[in-house]
N, CA, C and O atoms as CSV, one atom per row, in Angstrom:
chain,resi,resn,atom,element,x,y,z
A,1,MET,N,N,138.581,96.860,120.927
A,1,MET,CA,C,138.071,95.590,121.409
A,1,MET,C,C,136.575,95.575,121.137
A,1,MET,O,O,135.846,96.400,121.687
A,2,ALA,N,N,136.112,94.675,120.318
A,2,ALA,CA,C,134.725,94.649,119.869
A,2,ALA,C,C,133.761,94.168,120.940
A,2,ALA,O,O,132.685,94.747,121.088
A,3,SER,N,N,134.106,93.139,121.685
A,3,SER,CA,C,133.186,92.610,122.687
A,3,SER,C,C,133.436,93.283,124.036
A,3,SER,O,O,134.515,93.829,124.267
A,4,PRO,N,N,132.434,93.246,124.934
A,4,PRO,CA,C,132.622,93.859,126.257
A,4,PRO,C,C,133.765,93.187,127.005
A,4,PRO,O,O,134.042,92.002,126.818
A,5,ILE,N,N,134.412,93.961,127.846
A,5,ILE,CA,C,135.522,93.441,128.636
A,5,ILE,C,C,134.967,92.943,129.965
A,5,ILE,O,O,134.187,93.631,130.623
A,6,VAL,N,N,135.375,91.755,130.345
A,6,VAL,CA,C,134.896,91.183,131.594
A,6,VAL,C,C,136.001,91.257,132.637
A,6,VAL,O,O,137.188,91.230,132.312
A,7,ASP,N,N,135.584,91.351,133.908
A,7,ASP,CA,C,136.556,91.337,134.996
A,7,ASP,C,C,137.365,90.049,134.931
A,7,ASP,O,O,136.845,88.994,134.569
A,8,ASN,N,N,138.618,90.145,135.280
A,8,ASN,CA,C,139.572,89.036,135.263
A,8,ASN,C,C,139.944,88.562,133.866
A,8,ASN,O,O,140.655,87.566,133.735
A,9,ALA,N,N,139.484,89.244,132.814
A,9,ALA,CA,C,139.882,88.873,131.454
A,9,ALA,C,C,141.404,88.932,131.358
A,9,ALA,O,O,142.031,89.864,131.862
A,10,GLN,N,N,141.986,87.939,130.713
A,10,GLN,CA,C,143.437,87.868,130.552
A,10,GLN,C,C,143.853,88.569,129.260
A,10,GLN,O,O,143.221,88.394,128.219
A,11,ILE,N,N,144.923,89.364,129.336
A,11,ILE,CA,C,145.460,89.942,128.108
A,11,ILE,C,C,146.276,88.866,127.411
A,11,ILE,O,O,146.728,87.922,128.059
A,12,PRO,N,N,146.474,88.988,126.102
A,12,PRO,CA,C,147.324,88.003,125.417
A,12,PRO,C,C,148.749,88.068,125.977
A,12,PRO,O,O,149.307,89.155,126.126
A,13,THR,N,N,149.330,86.921,126.284
A,13,THR,CA,C,150.719,86.941,126.738
A,13,THR,C,C,151.613,87.295,125.559
A,13,THR,O,O,151.306,86.986,124.408
A,14,LEU,N,N,152.701,87.935,125.867
A,14,LEU,CA,C,153.660,88.365,124.856
A,14,LEU,C,C,155.039,87.966,125.352
A,14,LEU,O,O,155.393,88.271,126.491
A,15,THR,N,N,155.820,87.295,124.527
A,15,THR,CA,C,157.153,86.851,124.914
A,15,THR,C,C,158.184,87.446,123.965
A,15,THR,O,O,158.025,87.408,122.745
A,16,LYS,N,N,159.246,87.998,124.553
A,16,LYS,CA,C,160.312,88.632,123.771
A,16,LYS,C,C,161.659,88.101,124.246
A,16,LYS,O,O,161.908,87.989,125.446
A,17,SER,N,N,162.516,87.780,123.296
A,17,SER,CA,C,163.888,87.372,123.600
A,17,SER,C,C,164.778,88.601,123.580
A,17,SER,O,O,164.702,89.426,122.669
A,18,ILE,N,N,165.618,88.712,124.593
A,18,ILE,CA,C,166.493,89.865,124.721
A,18,ILE,C,C,167.877,89.472,124.218
A,18,ILE,O,O,168.489,88.530,124.721
A,19,THR,N,N,168.354,90.197,123.236
A,19,THR,CA,C,169.696,89.988,122.704
A,19,THR,C,C,170.506,91.267,122.895
A,19,THR,O,O,169.948,92.340,123.121
A,20,GLU,N,N,171.820,91.137,122.803
A,20,GLU,CA,C,172.670,92.334,122.874
A,20,GLU,C,C,172.282,93.299,121.754
A,20,GLU,O,O,172.222,94.513,121.950
A,21,GLU,N,N,172.021,92.733,120.580
A,21,GLU,CA,C,171.630,93.562,119.440
A,21,GLU,C,C,170.321,94.313,119.724
A,21,GLU,O,O,170.210,95.498,119.409
A,22,SER,N,N,169.334,93.633,120.314
A,22,SER,CA,C,168.063,94.313,120.578
A,22,SER,C,C,168.226,95.409,121.632
A,22,SER,O,O,167.577,96.451,121.540
A,23,ILE,N,N,169.077,95.190,122.625
A,23,ILE,CA,C,169.330,96.218,123.638
A,23,ILE,C,C,169.968,97.439,122.990
A,23,ILE,O,O,169.514,98.565,123.193
A,24,LEU,N,N,171.021,97.214,122.210
A,24,LEU,CA,C,171.727,98.336,121.580
A,24,LEU,C,C,170.854,99.049,120.555
A,24,LEU,O,O,170.896,100.274,120.450
A,25,GLN,N,N,170.069,98.295,119.804
A,25,GLN,CA,C,169.169,98.910,118.827
A,25,GLN,C,C,168.120,99.770,119.536
A,25,GLN,O,O,167.824,100.879,119.092
A,26,PHE,N,N,167.565,99.268,120.619
A,26,PHE,CA,C,166.586,100.034,121.377
A,26,PHE,C,C,167.219,101.307,121.926
A,26,PHE,O,O,166.637,102.386,121.823
A,27,GLU,N,N,168.403,101.183,122.504
A,27,GLU,CA,C,169.088,102.344,123.073
A,27,GLU,C,C,169.471,103.357,122.003
A,27,GLU,O,O,169.528,104.555,122.283
A,28,SER,N,N,169.734,102.899,120.787
A,28,SER,CA,C,170.128,103.834,119.725
A,28,SER,C,C,168.981,104.759,119.325
A,28,SER,O,O,169.201,105.765,118.650
A,29,CYS,N,N,167.773,104.426,119.734
A,29,CYS,CA,C,166.614,105.277,119.446
A,29,CYS,C,C,166.356,106.284,120.560
A,29,CYS,O,O,165.513,107.168,120.405
A,30,GLY,N,N,167.049,106.170,121.652
A,30,GLY,CA,C,166.779,107.019,122.817
A,30,GLY,C,C,167.941,107.922,123.141
A,30,GLY,O,O,168.123,108.966,122.516
A,31,ILE,N,N,168.728,107.521,124.120
A,31,ILE,CA,C,169.838,108.336,124.602
A,31,ILE,C,C,171.012,108.179,123.639
A,31,ILE,O,O,171.731,107.181,123.674
A,32,LEU,N,N,171.189,109.162,122.796
A,32,LEU,CA,C,172.217,109.073,121.769
A,32,LEU,C,C,173.501,109.806,122.135
A,32,LEU,O,O,174.560,109.526,121.574
A,33,ASP,N,N,173.409,110.735,123.067
A,33,ASP,CA,C,174.535,111.633,123.297
A,33,ASP,C,C,175.444,111.245,124.454
A,33,ASP,O,O,176.403,111.961,124.744
A,34,ARG,N,N,175.166,110.129,125.123
A,34,ARG,CA,C,176.051,109.748,126.224
A,34,ARG,C,C,176.031,108.236,126.434
A,34,ARG,O,O,175.053,107.551,126.134
A,35,GLN,N,N,177.140,107.752,126.958
A,35,GLN,CA,C,177.259,106.340,127.296
A,35,GLN,C,C,176.555,106.100,128.628
A,35,GLN,O,O,176.522,106.981,129.487
A,36,ASN,N,N,175.985,104.890,128.797
A,36,ASN,CA,C,175.265,104.566,130.022
A,36,ASN,C,C,175.317,103.061,130.251
A,36,ASN,O,O,175.942,102.335,129.478
A,37,ILE,N,N,174.667,102.596,131.303
A,37,ILE,CA,C,174.701,101.168,131.658
A,37,ILE,C,C,173.942,100.295,130.666
A,37,ILE,O,O,173.997,99.068,130.746
A,38,HIS,N,N,173.238,100.923,129.735
A,38,HIS,CA,C,172.472,100.183,128.738
A,38,HIS,C,C,173.244,100.000,127.427
A,38,HIS,O,O,172.896,99.147,126.610
A,39,ASN,N,N,174.294,100.806,127.231
A,39,ASN,CA,C,175.002,100.705,125.955
A,39,ASN,C,C,176.521,100.621,126.110
A,39,ASN,O,O,177.239,100.655,125.111
A,40,ASN,N,N,177.028,100.509,127.356
A,40,ASN,CA,C,178.464,100.482,127.569
A,40,ASN,C,C,178.800,99.482,128.677
A,40,ASN,O,O,178.463,99.684,129.843
A,41,TYR,N,N,179.479,98.389,128.278
A,41,TYR,CA,C,179.856,97.338,129.235
A,41,TYR,C,C,180.698,97.879,130.387
A,41,TYR,O,O,180.482,97.519,131.544
A,42,GLU,N,N,181.670,98.754,130.063
A,42,GLU,CA,C,182.580,99.239,131.097
A,42,GLU,C,C,181.853,100.072,132.145
A,42,GLU,O,O,182.130,99.950,133.339
A,43,LEU,N,N,180.930,100.914,131.707
A,43,LEU,CA,C,180.146,101.699,132.673
A,43,LEU,C,C,179.258,100.799,133.519
A,43,LEU,O,O,179.122,101.012,134.724
A,44,ALA,N,N,178.654,99.796,132.895
A,44,ALA,CA,C,177.817,98.853,133.647
A,44,ALA,C,C,178.660,98.126,134.692
A,44,ALA,O,O,178.221,97.949,135.829
A,45,ALA,N,N,179.860,97.708,134.317
A,45,ALA,CA,C,180.753,97.024,135.254
A,45,ALA,C,C,181.164,97.957,136.391
A,45,ALA,O,O,181.178,97.560,137.556
A,46,GLN,N,N,181.494,99.188,136.044
A,46,GLN,CA,C,181.933,100.157,137.046
A,46,GLN,C,C,180.809,100.526,138.014
A,46,GLN,O,O,181.024,100.577,139.225
A,47,ARG,N,N,179.638,100.776,137.495
A,47,ARG,CA,C,178.527,101.244,138.330
A,47,ARG,C,C,177.760,100.120,139.024
A,47,ARG,O,O,177.258,100.293,140.135
A,48,LEU,N,N,177.674,98.951,138.351
A,48,LEU,CA,C,176.818,97.886,138.872
A,48,LEU,C,C,177.572,96.615,139.245
A,48,LEU,O,O,177.031,95.745,139.926
A,49,GLY,N,N,178.815,96.510,138.802
A,49,GLY,CA,C,179.583,95.304,139.060
A,49,GLY,C,C,179.183,94.139,138.176
A,49,GLY,O,O,179.466,92.987,138.506
A,50,THR,N,N,178.525,94.422,137.050
A,50,THR,CA,C,178.088,93.368,136.136
A,50,THR,C,C,179.118,93.155,135.036
A,50,THR,O,O,180.040,93.952,134.865
A,51,THR,N,N,178.948,92.076,134.302
A,51,THR,CA,C,179.791,91.812,133.138
A,51,THR,C,C,178.991,91.993,131.853
A,51,THR,O,O,179.382,91.489,130.800
A,52,TYR,N,N,177.890,92.700,131.933
A,52,TYR,CA,C,176.994,92.876,130.802
A,52,TYR,C,C,176.246,94.194,130.931
A,52,TYR,O,O,176.153,94.766,132.017
A,53,THR,N,N,175.718,94.665,129.818
A,53,THR,CA,C,174.838,95.829,129.849
A,53,THR,C,C,173.442,95.358,130.235
A,53,THR,O,O,173.119,94.176,130.113
A,54,LEU,N,N,172.619,96.291,130.700
A,54,LEU,CA,C,171.247,95.971,131.088
A,54,LEU,C,C,170.271,96.527,130.071
A,54,LEU,O,O,170.497,97.587,129.488
A,55,ALA,N,N,169.193,95.805,129.866
A,55,ALA,CA,C,168.117,96.336,129.033
A,55,ALA,C,C,167.452,97.476,129.795
A,55,ALA,O,O,167.255,97.396,131.008
A,56,SER,N,N,167.116,98.515,129.084
A,56,SER,CA,C,166.425,99.645,129.687
A,56,SER,C,C,165.038,99.220,130.155
A,56,SER,O,O,164.410,98.367,129.528
A,57,GLY,N,N,164.558,99.804,131.245
A,57,GLY,CA,C,163.190,99.557,131.690
A,57,GLY,C,C,162.180,99.954,130.630
A,57,GLY,O,O,161.074,99.419,130.575
A,58,ARG,N,N,162.576,100.902,129.787
A,58,ARG,CA,C,161.677,101.324,128.701
A,58,ARG,C,C,161.365,100.164,127.757
A,58,ARG,O,O,160.311,100.156,127.121
A,59,MET,N,N,162.261,99.190,127.659
A,59,MET,CA,C,161.974,98.019,126.824
A,59,MET,C,C,160.790,97.250,127.398
A,59,MET,O,O,159.904,96.836,126.650
A,60,SER,N,N,160.762,97.052,128.717
A,60,SER,CA,C,159.642,96.341,129.348
A,60,SER,C,C,158.351,97.127,129.187
A,60,SER,O,O,157.290,96.539,128.982
A,61,ILE,N,N,158.429,98.450,129.278
A,61,ILE,CA,C,157.240,99.273,129.047
A,61,ILE,C,C,156.742,99.090,127.616
A,61,ILE,O,O,155.538,99.008,127.376
A,62,THR,N,N,157.667,99.026,126.679
A,62,THR,CA,C,157.294,98.809,125.276
A,62,THR,C,C,156.609,97.460,125.095
A,62,THR,O,O,155.617,97.359,124.373
A,63,PHE,N,N,157.133,96.425,125.746
A,63,PHE,CA,C,156.525,95.098,125.635
A,63,PHE,C,C,155.129,95.088,126.253
A,63,PHE,O,O,154.194,94.527,125.680
A,64,ALA,N,N,154.992,95.709,127.420
A,64,ALA,CA,C,153.679,95.769,128.077
A,64,ALA,C,C,152.693,96.552,127.213
A,64,ALA,O,O,151.527,96.174,127.096
A,65,SER,N,N,153.159,97.630,126.617
A,65,SER,CA,C,152.295,98.425,125.732
A,65,SER,C,C,151.836,97.605,124.535
A,65,SER,O,O,150.680,97.697,124.122
A,66,GLU,N,N,152.732,96.808,123.981
A,66,GLU,CA,C,152.359,95.962,122.847
A,66,GLU,C,C,151.287,94.945,123.249
A,66,GLU,O,O,150.328,94.729,122.508
A,67,ALA,N,N,151.447,94.326,124.413
A,67,ALA,CA,C,150.447,93.352,124.883
A,67,ALA,C,C,149.101,94.033,125.097
A,67,ALA,O,O,148.065,93.484,124.722
A,68,LEU,N,N,149.103,95.218,125.696
A,68,LEU,CA,C,147.854,95.942,125.937
A,68,LEU,C,C,147.229,96.434,124.633
A,68,LEU,O,O,146.005,96.457,124.500
A,69,ARG,N,N,148.059,96.825,123.680
A,69,ARG,CA,C,147.543,97.245,122.368
A,69,ARG,C,C,146.832,96.075,121.683
A,69,ARG,O,O,145.802,96.261,121.035
A,70,ARG,N,N,147.381,94.885,121.828
A,70,ARG,CA,C,146.733,93.695,121.260
A,70,ARG,C,C,145.397,93.415,121.958
A,70,ARG,O,O,144.435,92.994,121.315
A,71,PHE,N,N,145.343,93.647,123.265
A,71,PHE,CA,C,144.131,93.386,124.036
A,71,PHE,C,C,143.034,94.410,123.723
A,71,PHE,O,O,141.906,94.038,123.401
A,72,PHE,N,N,143.370,95.685,123.817
A,72,PHE,CA,C,142.374,96.747,123.621
A,72,PHE,C,C,142.133,97.074,122.152
A,72,PHE,O,O,141.075,97.594,121.796
A,73,GLY,N,N,143.105,96.774,121.303
A,73,GLY,CA,C,143.071,97.203,119.917
A,73,GLY,C,C,143.832,98.512,119.789
A,73,GLY,O,O,143.822,99.330,120.709
A,74,PRO,N,N,144.498,98.719,118.644
A,74,PRO,CA,C,145.330,99.919,118.492
A,74,PRO,C,C,144.543,101.222,118.543
A,74,PRO,O,O,145.037,102.214,119.078
A,75,GLU,N,N,143.342,101.241,118.004
A,75,GLU,CA,C,142.569,102.485,118.017
A,75,GLU,C,C,142.258,102.938,119.443
A,75,GLU,O,O,142.279,104.135,119.730
A,76,VAL,N,N,141.977,102.010,120.318
A,76,VAL,CA,C,141.681,102.349,121.714
A,76,VAL,C,C,142.978,102.661,122.467
A,76,VAL,O,O,143.107,103.729,123.066
A,77,PHE,N,N,143.933,101.732,122.438
A,77,PHE,CA,C,145.127,101.909,123.258
A,77,PHE,C,C,145.974,103.089,122.800
A,77,PHE,O,O,146.491,103.834,123.633
A,78,ASN,N,N,146.124,103.272,121.502
A,78,ASN,CA,C,146.965,104.374,121.011
A,78,ASN,C,C,146.409,105.742,121.382
A,78,ASN,O,O,147.161,106.715,121.451
A,79,HIS,N,N,145.107,105.830,121.622
A,79,HIS,CA,C,144.494,107.127,121.930
A,79,HIS,C,C,144.202,107.331,123.412
A,79,HIS,O,O,144.168,108.472,123.873
A,80,THR,N,N,143.991,106.262,124.168
A,80,THR,CA,C,143.596,106.432,125.575
A,80,THR,C,C,144.423,105.594,126.540
A,80,THR,O,O,144.178,105.637,127.746
A,81,GLY,N,N,145.389,104.835,126.047
A,81,GLY,CA,C,146.109,103.898,126.905
A,81,GLY,C,C,147.369,104.446,127.528
A,81,GLY,O,O,147.967,105.405,127.039
A,82,SER,N,N,147.761,103.814,128.623
A,82,SER,CA,C,149.031,104.125,129.280
A,82,SER,C,C,149.482,102.922,130.094
A,82,SER,O,O,148.694,102.029,130.405
A,83,VAL,N,N,150.764,102.917,130.430
A,83,VAL,CA,C,151.359,101.843,131.227
A,83,VAL,C,C,152.249,102.475,132.287
A,83,VAL,O,O,152.949,103.452,132.022
A,84,ASN,N,N,152.215,101.912,133.483
A,84,ASN,CA,C,153.082,102.351,134.560
A,84,ASN,C,C,153.658,101.103,135.219
A,84,ASN,O,O,152.919,100.315,135.809
A,85,LEU,N,N,154.970,100.918,135.122
A,85,LEU,CA,C,155.615,99.733,135.689
A,85,LEU,C,C,156.630,100.113,136.755
A,85,LEU,O,O,157.231,101.186,136.711
A,86,LYS,N,N,156.807,99.212,137.710
A,86,LYS,CA,C,157.883,99.285,138.688
A,86,LYS,C,C,158.848,98.160,138.342
A,86,LYS,O,O,158.433,97.012,138.185
A,87,PHE,N,N,160.122,98.481,138.223
A,87,PHE,CA,C,161.120,97.502,137.802
A,87,PHE,C,C,161.732,96.839,139.036
A,87,PHE,O,O,162.237,97.513,139.933
A,88,LEU,N,N,161.677,95.502,139.063
A,88,LEU,CA,C,162.086,94.749,140.246
A,88,LEU,C,C,163.396,93.991,140.081
A,88,LEU,O,O,164.101,93.744,141.060
A,89,ARG,N,N,163.719,93.624,138.856
A,89,ARG,CA,C,164.895,92.794,138.598
A,89,ARG,C,C,165.466,93.199,137.236
A,89,ARG,O,O,164.713,93.441,136.292
A,90,PRO,N,N,166.794,93.272,137.136
A,90,PRO,CA,C,167.397,93.644,135.849
A,90,PRO,C,C,167.081,92.636,134.749
A,90,PRO,O,O,166.920,91.442,135.000
A,91,VAL,N,N,166.999,93.141,133.546
A,91,VAL,CA,C,166.819,92.326,132.347
A,91,VAL,C,C,168.098,92.466,131.530
A,91,VAL,O,O,168.602,93.572,131.338
A,92,LYS,N,N,168.621,91.335,131.049
A,92,LYS,CA,C,169.889,91.352,130.319
A,92,LYS,C,C,169.800,90.443,129.095
A,92,LYS,O,O,168.830,89.708,128.910
A,93,LYS,N,N,170.837,90.516,128.270
A,93,LYS,CA,C,170.862,89.656,127.086
A,93,LYS,C,C,170.758,88.206,127.523
A,93,LYS,O,O,171.299,87.803,128.553
A,94,GLY,N,N,170.045,87.429,126.705
A,94,GLY,CA,C,169.820,86.023,127.032
A,94,GLY,C,C,168.524,85.782,127.774
A,94,GLY,O,O,168.040,84.652,127.828
A,95,ASP,N,N,167.952,86.839,128.350
A,95,ASP,CA,C,166.665,86.690,129.037
A,95,ASP,C,C,165.534,86.586,128.024
A,95,ASP,O,O,165.623,87.103,126.911
A,96,THR,N,N,164.489,85.916,128.429
A,96,THR,CA,C,163.234,85.873,127.681
A,96,THR,C,C,162.178,86.441,128.607
A,96,THR,O,O,161.931,85.903,129.686
A,97,ILE,N,N,161.558,87.529,128.182
A,97,ILE,CA,C,160.589,88.233,129.018
A,97,ILE,C,C,159.186,87.928,128.518
A,97,ILE,O,O,158.899,88.059,127.328
A,98,THR,N,N,158.317,87.522,129.432
A,98,THR,CA,C,156.915,87.269,129.112
A,98,THR,C,C,156.048,88.253,129.879
A,98,THR,O,O,156.149,88.381,131.099
A,99,VAL,N,N,155.192,88.944,129.135
A,99,VAL,CA,C,154.248,89.898,129.718
A,99,VAL,C,C,152.891,89.214,129.810
A,99,VAL,O,O,152.434,88.588,128.854
A,100,SER,N,N,152.255,89.340,130.967
A,100,SER,CA,C,150.903,88.815,131.146
A,100,SER,C,C,150.124,89.803,131.998
A,100,SER,O,O,150.690,90.737,132.564
A,101,GLY,N,N,148.826,89.583,132.079
A,101,GLY,CA,C,148.028,90.467,132.912
A,101,GLY,C,C,146.561,90.136,132.841
A,101,GLY,O,O,146.116,89.337,132.017
A,102,SER,N,N,145.813,90.780,133.738
A,102,SER,CA,C,144.366,90.572,133.754
A,102,SER,C,C,143.665,91.844,134.208
A,102,SER,O,O,144.232,92.680,134.911
A,103,VAL,N,N,142.419,91.961,133.783
A,103,VAL,CA,C,141.586,93.106,134.148
A,103,VAL,C,C,141.281,93.030,135.634
A,103,VAL,O,O,140.812,92.002,136.124
A,104,VAL,N,N,141.548,94.124,136.360
A,104,VAL,CA,C,141.301,94.140,137.797
A,104,VAL,C,C,140.261,95.173,138.214
A,104,VAL,O,O,139.748,95.127,139.332
A,105,GLN,N,N,139.950,96.108,137.310
A,105,GLN,CA,C,139.003,97.150,137.690
A,105,GLN,C,C,138.433,97.817,136.438
A,105,GLN,O,O,139.102,97.937,135.412
A,106,GLN,N,N,137.173,98.247,136.558
A,106,GLN,CA,C,136.525,99.017,135.502
A,106,GLN,C,C,135.735,100.144,136.149
A,106,GLN,O,O,134.910,99.911,137.032
A,107,ASP,N,N,135.995,101.372,135.701
A,107,ASP,CA,C,135.344,102.541,136.269
A,107,ASP,C,C,134.714,103.382,135.162
A,107,ASP,O,O,135.322,103.611,134.117
A,108,GLN,N,N,133.503,103.832,135.405
A,108,GLN,CA,C,132.854,104.723,134.446
A,108,GLN,C,C,133.522,106.089,134.512
A,108,GLN,O,O,133.698,106.657,135.590
A,109,VAL,N,N,133.888,106.603,133.354
A,109,VAL,CA,C,134.460,107.940,133.229
A,109,VAL,C,C,133.677,108.681,132.158
A,109,VAL,O,O,132.797,108.106,131.516
A,110,GLU,N,N,133.992,109.949,131.967
A,110,GLU,CA,C,133.232,110.792,131.046
A,110,GLU,C,C,133.119,110.203,129.635
A,110,GLU,O,O,132.058,110.279,129.017
A,111,ASN,N,N,134.195,109.624,129.131
A,111,ASN,CA,C,134.205,109.147,127.741
A,111,ASN,C,C,133.973,107.651,127.579
A,111,ASN,O,O,134.113,107.132,126.472
A,112,GLY,N,N,133.624,106.949,128.640
A,112,GLY,CA,C,133.410,105.511,128.542
A,112,GLY,C,C,133.760,104.804,129.831
A,112,GLY,O,O,133.400,105.257,130.918
A,113,THR,N,N,134.465,103.691,129.708
A,113,THR,CA,C,134.871,102.899,130.859
A,113,THR,C,C,136.383,102.813,130.885
A,113,THR,O,O,137.007,102.356,129.928
A,114,GLN,N,N,136.972,103.262,132.000
A,114,GLN,CA,C,138.417,103.093,132.155
A,114,GLN,C,C,138.666,101.693,132.691
A,114,GLN,O,O,138.203,101.335,133.774
A,115,VAL,N,N,139.402,100.911,131.920
A,115,VAL,CA,C,139.725,99.531,132.274
A,115,VAL,C,C,141.161,99.505,132.796
A,115,VAL,O,O,142.080,100.003,132.146
A,116,THR,N,N,141.337,98.914,133.981
A,116,THR,CA,C,142.664,98.794,134.600
A,116,THR,C,C,143.105,97.340,134.515
A,116,THR,O,O,142.363,96.430,134.887
A,117,VAL,N,N,144.306,97.136,134.029
A,117,VAL,CA,C,144.880,95.800,133.876
A,117,VAL,C,C,146.123,95.713,134.753
A,117,VAL,O,O,147.015,96.556,134.656
A,118,GLN,N,N,146.183,94.694,135.610
A,118,GLN,CA,C,147.403,94.415,136.371
A,118,GLN,C,C,148.361,93.706,135.432
A,118,GLN,O,O,148.014,92.676,134.854
A,119,VAL,N,N,149.562,94.247,135.272
A,119,VAL,CA,C,150.543,93.730,134.322
A,119,VAL,C,C,151.756,93.205,135.076
A,119,VAL,O,O,152.199,93.803,136.056
A,120,GLU,N,N,152.289,92.078,134.607
A,120,GLU,CA,C,153.514,91.516,135.170
A,120,GLU,C,C,154.439,91.084,134.046
A,120,GLU,O,O,153.997,90.612,132.999
A,121,CYS,N,N,155.734,91.254,134.286
A,121,CYS,CA,C,156.763,90.763,133.372
A,121,CYS,C,C,157.609,89.755,134.139
A,121,CYS,O,O,158.042,90.017,135.260
A,122,HIS,N,N,157.838,88.598,133.520
A,122,HIS,CA,C,158.643,87.540,134.138
A,122,HIS,C,C,159.740,87.119,133.170
A,122,HIS,O,O,159.565,87.174,131.953
A,123,ASN,N,N,160.889,86.693,133.736
A,123,ASN,CA,C,161.937,86.150,132.880
A,123,ASN,C,C,161.766,84.639,132.739
A,123,ASN,O,O,160.828,84.058,133.286
A,124,GLN,N,N,162.663,84.022,132.016
A,124,GLN,CA,C,162.585,82.590,131.722
A,124,GLN,C,C,162.678,81.723,132.968
A,124,GLN,O,O,162.302,80.552,132.927
A,125,ASN,N,N,163.171,82.270,134.076
A,125,ASN,CA,C,163.266,81.525,135.325
A,125,ASN,C,C,162.035,81.692,136.204
A,125,ASN,O,O,161.959,81.128,137.296
A,126,GLY,N,N,161.063,82.476,135.716
A,126,GLY,CA,C,159.866,82.739,136.490
A,126,GLY,C,C,160.015,83.902,137.463
A,126,GLY,O,O,159.097,84.197,138.229
A,127,ASP,N,N,161.174,84.565,137.431
A,127,ASP,CA,C,161.395,85.727,138.295
A,127,ASP,C,C,160.603,86.913,137.758
A,127,ASP,O,O,160.582,87.154,136.551
A,128,THR,N,N,159.954,87.651,138.650
A,128,THR,CA,C,159.220,88.845,138.257
A,128,THR,C,C,160.214,89.973,138.040
A,128,THR,O,O,160.967,90.325,138.948
A,129,THR,N,N,160.219,90.537,136.846
A,129,THR,CA,C,161.144,91.627,136.523
A,129,THR,C,C,160.473,92.989,136.614
A,129,THR,O,O,161.149,93.992,136.844
A,130,ALA,N,N,159.155,93.045,136.438
A,130,ALA,CA,C,158.423,94.308,136.543
A,130,ALA,C,C,156.955,94.019,136.830
A,130,ALA,O,O,156.417,92.992,136.414
A,131,VAL,N,N,156.317,94.941,137.547
A,131,VAL,CA,C,154.884,94.868,137.815
A,131,VAL,C,C,154.293,96.261,137.676
A,131,VAL,O,O,154.995,97.262,137.819
A,132,GLY,N,N,153.024,96.316,137.401
A,132,GLY,CA,C,152.369,97.606,137.326
A,132,GLY,C,C,150.981,97.492,136.762
A,132,GLY,O,O,150.342,96.442,136.819
A,133,GLN,N,N,150.521,98.616,136.205
A,133,GLN,CA,C,149.174,98.662,135.664
A,133,GLN,C,C,149.170,99.325,134.302
A,133,GLN,O,O,149.975,100.204,133.996
A,134,GLY,N,N,148.232,98.864,133.506
A,134,GLY,CA,C,147.930,99.493,132.233
A,134,GLY,C,C,146.486,99.966,132.260
A,134,GLY,O,O,145.638,99.387,132.938
A,135,PHE,N,N,146.230,101.007,131.524
A,135,PHE,CA,C,144.902,101.602,131.510
A,135,PHE,C,C,144.503,101.937,130.087
A,135,PHE,O,O,145.355,102.229,129.247
A,136,ALA,N,N,143.204,101.896,129.816
A,136,ALA,CA,C,142.657,102.426,128.574
A,136,ALA,C,C,141.188,102.718,128.803
A,136,ALA,O,O,140.530,102.074,129.620
A,137,VAL,N,N,140.683,103.700,128.070
A,137,VAL,CA,C,139.269,104.047,128.154
A,137,VAL,C,C,138.569,103.429,126.948
A,137,VAL,O,O,138.900,103.715,125.798
A,138,VAL,N,N,137.598,102.579,127.243
A,138,VAL,CA,C,136.844,101.885,126.216
A,138,VAL,C,C,135.463,102.537,126.151
A,138,VAL,O,O,134.797,102.706,127.172
A,139,SER,N,N,135.044,102.900,124.943
A,139,SER,CA,C,133.714,103.531,124.837
A,139,SER,C,C,132.680,102.527,124.411
A,139,SER,O,O,131.506,102.872,124.270
């Protein structure tokens, strides 16, 4: 990020459409050796009583990371950034997830300024699906 970061600065919003294909493709990169509620309808129905698989929370973390990478720039976020989310509502195929956030704190640290961003994920109905914080050290 070339210019100084100001308190309450908004990160770029990021919107992602969730499809069955995107859920299965995402899961195929992670847990390959066992069936779970993210890649097996029958297990999801048995364990959760749903008629669909759920998107992994890791997908929301990936979306939040992408939004923060756009805000801080890849050189900063890829080397000093992190995201921590709490998942509040399931995400499923057909949902559209929008990530937004704003700078809530800046602290001087050894290598620069640690910038804290409050992050939220909402579905197309305005329901909050995840909340948390992202961090990066800006020099």
